[in-house]
C-alpha positions as CSV (number, residue, x, y, z in Angstrom):
1,M,5.1,23.0,10.3
2,K,1.8,21.1,10.0
3,K,2.1,17.4,9.1
4,I,-0.2,16.3,6.4
5,N,-1.4,12.8,5.2
6,I,-0.2,11.5,1.9
7,A,-2.2,8.8,0.1
8,I,-0.5,6.8,-2.7
9,D,-2.6,4.3,-4.7
10,G,-2.0,2.2,-7.8
11,P,-1.9,-1.3,-9.1
12,A,0.6,-4.1,-8.1
13,S,4.2,-3.2,-8.6
14,S,3.6,0.4,-9.7
15,G,6.2,1.5,-7.3
16,K,3.9,2.6,-4.4
17,S,5.7,1.0,-1.5
18,T,9.2,1.9,-2.7
19,V,8.5,5.6,-3.1
20,A,6.3,5.8,-0.1
21,K,9.1,4.5,2.2
22,I,11.5,7.1,0.7
23,I,9.1,10.0,1.0
24,A,8.2,9.1,4.6
25,K,11.9,8.9,5.5
26,D,12.7,12.2,3.8
27,L,9.8,14.0,5.6
28,G,10.1,12.3,8.9
29,Y,6.6,10.8,8.5
30,I,5.2,7.4,9.4
31,Y,5.0,4.9,6.6
32,T,2.1,2.5,6.6
33,D,2.1,-0.4,4.2
34,T,-1.5,-1.4,3.9
35,G,-0.8,-4.1,1.4
36,A,1.4,-5.8,4.0
37,M,-1.6,-5.9,6.3
38,Y,-3.8,-7.8,3.7
39,R,-0.8,-10.0,2.9
40,S,-0.4,-10.8,6.6
41,I,-4.0,-11.9,7.0
42,T,-3.6,-14.1,3.8
43,Y,-0.4,-15.6,5.4
44,L,-2.3,-16.3,8.6
45,A,-5.1,-18.0,6.6
46,V,-2.5,-20.3,5.0
47,K,-0.8,-21.0,8.3
48,H,-4.0,-21.7,10.2
49,Q,-5.8,-23.4,7.3
50,V,-8.6,-20.8,7.1
51,A,-10.3,-20.9,3.6
52,F,-9.8,-17.7,1.6
53,D,-13.6,-17.4,1.1
54,D,-14.3,-17.8,4.9
55,E,-14.9,-14.1,5.7
56,A,-15.8,-14.8,9.4
57,G,-12.7,-17.0,9.8
58,L,-10.5,-14.3,8.3
59,V,-12.0,-11.6,10.6
60,A,-11.3,-13.9,13.6
61,L,-7.6,-14.0,12.5
62,I,-7.5,-10.1,12.5
63,E,-9.0,-10.0,16.0
64,K,-6.7,-12.7,17.4
65,Y,-3.3,-11.8,15.7
66,P,-2.4,-8.1,15.9
67,I,-0.4,-6.8,12.9
68,T,2.4,-4.4,13.8
69,F,5.3,-2.6,12.1
70,R,8.7,-2.0,13.5
71,Q,11.6,0.0,12.0
72,T,14.9,-2.0,11.9
73,T,18.3,-1.3,10.5
74,S,17.4,-3.2,7.3
75,G,14.0,-1.4,6.9
76,Q,10.5,-1.8,8.1
77,A,9.6,-5.2,9.5
78,V,6.1,-6.7,9.7
79,F,4.9,-8.7,12.6
80,C,1.8,-10.9,13.3
81,D,1.3,-11.5,17.0
82,G,5.0,-11.0,17.6
83,E,6.2,-13.2,14.7
84,E,8.2,-11.5,12.0
85,V,6.6,-12.2,8.6
86,T,8.3,-9.6,6.5
87,Q,9.5,-12.1,3.9
88,A,6.9,-14.8,4.5
89,I,4.1,-12.5,3.3
90,R,5.8,-12.1,-0.1
91,N,5.8,-15.8,-1.0
92,N,3.9,-17.0,-4.1
93,E,1.0,-18.6,-2.2
94,V,0.2,-15.3,-0.4
95,T,0.6,-13.3,-3.6
96,H,-1.7,-15.6,-5.5
97,N,-4.5,-15.3,-3.0
98,V,-4.3,-11.8,-1.4
99,S,-6.8,-10.3,-3.8
100,E,-9.5,-12.8,-2.8
101,V,-8.8,-12.2,0.9
102,S,-8.8,-8.4,0.5
103,A,-12.1,-8.4,-1.4
104,H,-14.1,-9.3,1.8
105,E,-16.0,-6.4,3.1
106,E,-15.6,-7.2,6.8
107,V,-11.9,-7.8,6.4
108,R,-11.5,-4.4,4.8
109,K,-13.6,-2.7,7.4
110,R,-11.4,-4.0,10.2
111,L,-8.1,-3.2,8.6
112,V,-9.3,0.2,7.3
113,A,-10.3,1.1,10.9
114,Q,-6.7,0.3,12.0
115,Q,-5.3,2.3,9.1
116,Q,-7.4,5.4,9.9
117,K,-6.4,5.2,13.6
118,I,-2.7,5.3,12.6
119,A,-3.3,8.4,10.4
120,E,-5.4,10.4,12.9
121,A,-2.6,12.7,14.0
122,G,-1.3,13.3,10.4
123,G,2.2,12.9,9.2
124,V,1.5,9.6,7.5
125,V,2.5,8.2,4.1
126,M,0.1,5.4,3.3
127,D,0.0,3.3,0.1
128,G,-2.5,0.8,-1.2
129,R,-5.4,0.6,-3.6
130,D,-8.1,2.5,-2.0
131,I,-6.3,4.9,0.3
132,G,-7.4,8.1,-1.5
133,T,-11.0,6.9,-2.1
134,Q,-11.8,5.0,1.1
135,V,-9.2,5.0,3.8
136,L,-8.0,8.6,3.8
137,P,-10.5,10.4,1.6
138,N,-9.5,13.7,3.2
139,A,-5.7,13.3,2.7
140,E,-4.1,16.5,1.7
141,V,-2.1,14.9,-1.1
142,K,-3.3,12.0,-3.2
143,I,-1.2,10.3,-5.8
144,F,-2.2,7.5,-8.3
145,L,0.8,5.7,-9.7
146,V,0.5,3.5,-12.9
147,A,3.0,1.7,-15.1
148,S,2.8,-0.8,-18.0
149,V,2.3,-4.5,-17.2
150,D,5.6,-5.3,-18.8
151,E,7.5,-2.9,-16.6
152,R,5.7,-3.9,-13.5
153,A,6.4,-7.5,-14.1
154,E,10.1,-6.8,-14.7
155,R,10.2,-4.9,-11.4
156,R,8.6,-7.7,-9.4
157,Y,10.7,-10.3,-11.2
158,K,14.0,-8.5,-10.2
159,E,12.7,-8.1,-6.6
160,N,11.8,-11.8,-6.3
161,I,15.1,-13.0,-7.8
162,A,17.0,-10.7,-5.4
163,K,15.1,-12.2,-2.5
164,G,15.7,-15.8,-3.7
165,I,12.1,-16.4,-4.7
166,A,11.9,-18.6,-7.8
167,T,9.8,-16.7,-10.4
168,D,8.9,-17.1,-14.1
169,L,8.6,-13.7,-15.9
170,A,5.8,-14.8,-18.3
171,T,3.8,-16.3,-15.4
172,L,4.3,-13.1,-13.4
173,K,2.9,-10.9,-16.2
174,E,-0.3,-13.0,-16.4
175,E,-0.6,-12.9,-12.6
176,I,-0.3,-9.1,-12.6
177,K,-2.9,-8.8,-15.3
178,Q,-5.2,-11.0,-13.2
179,R,-4.5,-9.1,-10.1
180,D,-5.3,-5.8,-11.9
181,Y,-8.6,-7.2,-13.0
182,L,-9.6,-8.6,-9.6
183,D,-8.5,-5.4,-7.8
184,S,-10.4,-3.1,-10.2
185,H,-13.6,-5.2,-10.4
186,R,-14.2,-6.2,-6.8
187,E,-17.4,-5.0,-5.3
188,V,-15.9,-3.6,-2.1
189,S,-13.5,-0.6,-2.5
190,P,-12.2,-1.4,-6.0
191,L,-8.9,0.0,-7.2
192,K,-9.6,3.4,-8.9
193,Q,-8.2,6.8,-9.0
194,A,-9.7,9.4,-6.6
195,A,-11.2,12.4,-8.4
196,D,-8.7,14.7,-6.8
197,A,-5.6,12.5,-7.1
198,T,-2.6,13.3,-9.3
199,L,-1.9,10.6,-11.9
200,I,1.8,9.7,-12.4
201,D,2.8,7.2,-15.0
202,T,6.0,5.7,-13.8
203,T,6.8,3.7,-16.9
204,G,10.4,4.6,-17.8
205,M,10.9,6.8,-14.7
206,S,13.5,6.1,-12.1
207,I,12.5,5.8,-8.4
208,Q,14.3,9.1,-7.7
209,D,12.3,10.8,-10.5
210,V,9.0,9.6,-9.0
211,V,10.0,10.6,-5.5
212,A,11.0,14.1,-6.7
213,A,7.7,14.5,-8.6
214,I,5.6,13.6,-5.5
215,E,7.8,15.7,-3.1
216,T,7.3,18.7,-5.4
217,I,3.5,18.2,-5.0
218,V,3.8,17.8,-1.2
219,A,6.0,21.0,-0.9
220,A,3.4,23.0,-3.0
221,T,0.6,21.7,-0.8
222,L,2.4,22.6,2.4
223,K,3.2,26.1,1.1
224,D,-0.4,26.7,0.1
225,D,-1.5,25.6,3.6
226,S,1.0,28.0,5.2
227,V,-0.2,30.8,3.0
228,R,-3.9,30.1,3.8
229,K,-3.0,30.0,7.5
230,A,-1.1,33.3,7.4
231,E,-4.0,35.0,5.6
232,K,-6.5,33.7,8.1
233,E,-4.4,34.9,11.0
234,A,-3.8,38.4,9.4
């Protein structure tokens, strides 16, 4: 059966990465965490003391330190030039500054080119903020996930506590609001729903319910493609 590309977009902590990983595993597809790529560049900027507003310096980091993904027994790991940064890219300093880094046009161009290369053969589940609008505009399935600020803050709070990252819930809510504003108002590839994307509000939904809803859409798309192919060959 033909493998399609699935684009999942939405604001911070809307559940994108969690459901994308499950769907990719269920379908035997490749999962690509584009947010981790922008976080990795932000982490490298901190490590190598490159200013977050230094676009040329950030692009130089992309060229010098390749970002790769590797599946491990504990899940997908992220590497920068061979160094595992899976946890490091989730620290507060990276989280606070990744929106500024990802707003640079040249940074996005370089990383988008890498993301599109990964998806050339199909069979990819990719999540981010501009996948359906900019990265994979021809993806066969496009999903836009949303959830209330309170629920998203609670999710991120629980994740951080589980990872041993000290977090204040009230501060986290304000940071998410600010992140939403920055992501949706940036000049280059702002966060927005693609015209042909399906909107799913995950507030009050379990992860299993969200996965089921998306996989139903995927199954219907694959069935329609099969029907069209059969009709064309008839």
